[in-house]
Structure formats: structure tokens, C-alpha cells
Backbone as numpy.savetxt, mean C-alpha at the origin, in Angstrom:
# Nx Ny Nz CAx CAy CAz Cx Cy Cz
1.50 3.27 10.45 1.44 4.69 10.17 1.84 5.64 10.17
2.84 5.60 11.04 4.16 6.55 11.02 4.54 6.98 9.68
4.61 6.13 8.50 5.49 6.50 7.52 4.49 7.47 6.74
5.37 8.06 6.33 5.04 8.99 5.21 5.51 8.60 3.42
4.85 7.94 2.51 5.06 7.93 1.10 4.72 8.75 0.40
5.42 9.26 -0.78 5.24 10.10 -1.98 6.09 9.18 -3.44
5.74 8.09 -3.51 6.05 7.56 -4.81 5.64 7.34 -6.07
6.31 7.31 -7.03 5.92 6.47 -8.39 6.06 5.09 -8.50
4.65 4.49 -8.64 4.54 3.44 -9.31 5.30 2.98 -10.84
6.33 2.15 -10.76 6.28 1.63 -12.11 6.00 0.38 -12.33
5.38 -0.67 -11.32 4.61 -1.69 -11.62 4.70 -2.46 -9.82
3.80 -4.00 -10.42 3.58 -4.17 -8.95 3.50 -6.24 -9.48
3.99 -6.15 -8.12 4.37 -7.89 -8.24 4.11 -8.50 -6.96
3.72 -9.71 -7.05 3.54 -10.76 -5.74 5.30 -11.14 -5.48
5.43 -10.92 -4.22 6.82 -11.59 -4.23 6.64 -12.79 -3.36
7.15 -13.84 -4.35 7.12 -15.15 -4.12 8.42 -15.91 -2.91
9.39 -15.09 -2.80 10.16 -15.28 -2.05 10.07 -14.56 -0.88
8.96 -13.66 -0.02 8.76 -12.70 0.93 7.53 -13.09 0.91
7.17 -14.36 1.37 5.77 -14.71 1.78 4.74 -14.68 0.88
5.28 -14.41 -0.50 3.92 -14.23 -0.96 3.06 -12.54 -0.75
4.23 -11.56 -0.47 4.07 -10.35 -0.11 3.32 -9.66 -1.25
2.43 -8.66 -1.15 2.53 -7.75 -2.74 2.84 -6.78 -2.30
3.67 -6.43 -3.70 4.57 -5.21 -4.01 4.56 -4.48 -4.86
5.37 -3.59 -4.96 5.36 -2.26 -6.07 6.81 -2.13 -6.14
7.11 -1.95 -7.54 8.24 -1.13 -8.18 7.85 0.05 -8.29
8.92 0.81 -7.18 8.67 2.33 -7.07 9.99 3.02 -7.81
9.58 4.60 -8.20 10.81 5.34 -8.56 11.24 5.78 -7.80
12.93 6.04 -6.95 13.22 6.70 -6.47 13.63 7.97 -6.95
14.37 9.15 -6.17 15.06 10.12 -6.26 15.89 10.18 -8.00
16.60 8.99 -7.61 17.67 9.46 -7.97 17.10 8.22 -9.73
16.10 8.27 -10.30 15.63 7.21 -11.18 15.86 5.75 -10.96
16.12 5.47 -10.31 16.38 3.72 -9.86 15.54 3.14 -9.18
14.80 2.30 -9.34 13.89 1.45 -9.12 14.04 0.86 -7.67
13.11 0.81 -6.59 13.28 -0.12 -5.59 11.89 -0.89 -5.32
11.80 -1.89 -4.41 10.58 -2.28 -4.12 10.25 -2.07 -2.61
8.84 -2.28 -2.94 8.03 -1.20 -1.69 7.28 -2.67 -1.40
7.26 -3.18 -0.39 6.02 -4.25 0.24 5.13 -3.94 0.91
3.99 -4.18 0.88 2.87 -3.88 1.65 2.13 -4.99 2.22
1.65 -4.72 3.32 0.73 -5.56 4.36 -1.18 -6.35 3.80
-1.32 -7.12 3.97 -2.70 -7.04 3.51 -3.49 -6.24 4.03
-3.19 -5.31 5.34 -4.34 -4.14 5.21 -4.45 -3.19 3.66
-3.68 -3.25 3.26 -3.51 -2.76 1.56 -3.50 -3.17 0.55
-4.97 -4.15 0.47 -5.27 -5.29 -0.26 -6.03 -4.59 -1.22
-6.76 -3.62 -0.94 -7.61 -2.52 -1.81 -6.89 -2.09 -2.93
-6.16 -1.38 -2.03 -5.08 -0.10 -2.67 -4.18 -1.20 -3.33
-3.65 -1.88 -3.10 -2.59 -3.00 -4.07 -3.49 -3.51 -5.32
-4.95 -3.51 -5.40 -5.48 -3.96 -6.43 -6.16 -2.69 -7.40
-6.21 -2.19 -6.90 -6.24 -0.53 -7.29 -5.40 -0.04 -8.07
-4.34 -0.73 -7.29 -3.19 0.17 -8.05 -2.46 0.31 -9.96
-1.93 0.64 -10.35 -1.61 0.82 -11.53 -0.23 0.98 -12.21
0.79 1.08 -13.02 1.84 1.35 -12.79 1.43 3.17 -13.69
2.48 3.94 -13.10 1.92 5.12 -13.60 1.17 5.88 -12.27
0.90 5.09 -11.42 0.00 6.09 -10.25 1.00 6.53 -9.01
0.77 7.71 -8.85 1.56 8.13 -7.31 0.89 7.47 -6.15
1.65 7.16 -5.15 1.45 6.58 -3.99 1.69 7.54 -3.16
0.82 7.82 -2.51 1.07 9.25 -1.30 -0.01 9.09 0.11
1.23 8.69 0.78 0.56 8.56 2.64 1.00 9.77 3.25
0.43 10.43 4.14 0.92 11.48 5.09 1.06 10.49 6.35
2.23 10.94 6.76 2.87 10.53 8.16 1.31 10.71 9.39
1.46 9.39 10.10 0.43 9.62 11.11 -1.28 9.75 10.55
-1.13 9.17 9.35 -2.88 9.06 8.91 -2.75 7.61 8.22
-4.31 7.71 8.49 -4.38 6.31 7.83 -5.38 6.15 6.23
-5.11 7.22 5.62 -5.30 7.48 4.37 -4.24 7.19 3.51
-4.29 6.58 2.42 -3.63 6.36 1.12 -4.18 6.52 -0.16
-3.59 7.40 -0.65 -4.11 7.76 -2.15 -3.43 7.77 -2.99
-3.78 7.30 -4.58 -3.79 6.67 -5.75 -3.62 7.98 -6.53
-2.94 8.22 -7.18 -3.20 9.55 -8.01 -2.84 9.02 -9.29
-4.23 9.21 -10.49 -4.28 8.68 -11.47 -4.46 9.78 -12.87
-3.84 9.63 -13.64 -4.55 10.99 -14.60 -5.56 11.82 -14.11
-4.95 13.14 -12.96 -5.35 14.43 -11.97 -6.57 13.38 -11.50
-7.07 12.38 -10.72 -7.70 11.65 -10.60 -7.03 11.42 -8.78
-7.96 11.55 -7.90 -7.05 11.35 -6.32 -8.20 9.82 -6.24
-8.19 8.73 -5.89 -8.63 7.68 -5.09 -7.84 7.58 -3.80
-8.56 7.70 -3.10 -8.54 7.58 -1.65 -9.29 6.12 -1.09
-8.17 5.61 -0.24 -7.89 4.43 0.72 -7.91 4.40 2.49
-8.88 4.34 2.92 -8.42 4.22 4.02 -7.91 2.79 4.43
-6.86 2.74 5.08 -6.39 1.44 5.52 -7.33 0.72 6.64
-7.39 0.04 6.46 -8.36 -0.92 7.04 -7.62 -2.35 7.68
-7.55 -1.37 8.87 -6.58 -2.41 10.47 -8.04 -3.25 10.65
-8.08 -4.36 10.21 -9.28 -5.22 10.85 -9.25 -5.82 12.20
-9.58 -5.56 13.32 -9.53 -6.12 14.72 -10.66 -6.54 14.64
-10.61 -7.94 15.31 -11.77 -8.41 15.96 -11.52 -8.36 17.35
-13.16 -7.89 18.04 -13.17 -7.83 19.79 -13.25 -9.52 20.02
-12.11 -9.36 21.06 -12.28 -10.72 21.78 -13.04 -10.55 22.49
-13.72 -12.22 22.48 -14.60 -12.35 23.37 -14.70 -13.85 23.63
-15.56 -14.18 25.47 -15.05 -15.56 25.50 -15.58 -16.67 23.95
-16.37 -16.42 23.24 -16.57 -16.95 21.92 -15.38 -17.34 21.16
-14.40 -16.27 21.24 -13.56 -16.46 20.14 -11.89 -17.22 20.85
-11.85 -17.39 22.15 -10.95 -17.85 22.59 -11.58 -19.18 22.66
-12.26 -19.87 22.42 -12.75 -21.28 22.57 -12.10 -22.07 21.67
């Protein structure tokens, strides 16, 4: 949640070497690409992302924005917590 992200997505893939982690290739400032792995809370973002999108997240925010052709697609990082009850512990 504390991370700030402002990257250009150049591609996406499932990193089979890293527990099948959904990952993006992103452009770095020096024009080289690097890998950015995302967790399962980002499933909807990963499914909607395309090469050429800007991936933006402000620090201390739960909103991730994909910018594509002047359109902002906002996603709320959905941390699905289950309430622990006595029935869950059985």
C-alpha cells in the first residue's frame, strides 16, 4: 500500500518461475525494461492492463489507475479479508 508506482507497461506475462505470478514488463527511466510482479489483489488490474498503458498508484492509496489513450481506468485494490468466526475455524 505504501508504494508509489508510475510506470509504462510494455508487456505482461505469467511468471511461471515465480509461483505463476502475474507480472508486467515496465519501461524504466533509462529506457530499459524491468519486471514488476503483482499479487492476487491486482487480478482485475492485470486482466485489464495492456501494453502501452501507464500504471499509476500514489503512495498510501488503494487506487490504481491505468491510463490508456487519454482515458483513466481506476481500480480499487480489493484486499479480501474474511471475518474469522468460530465456523471458519472448524
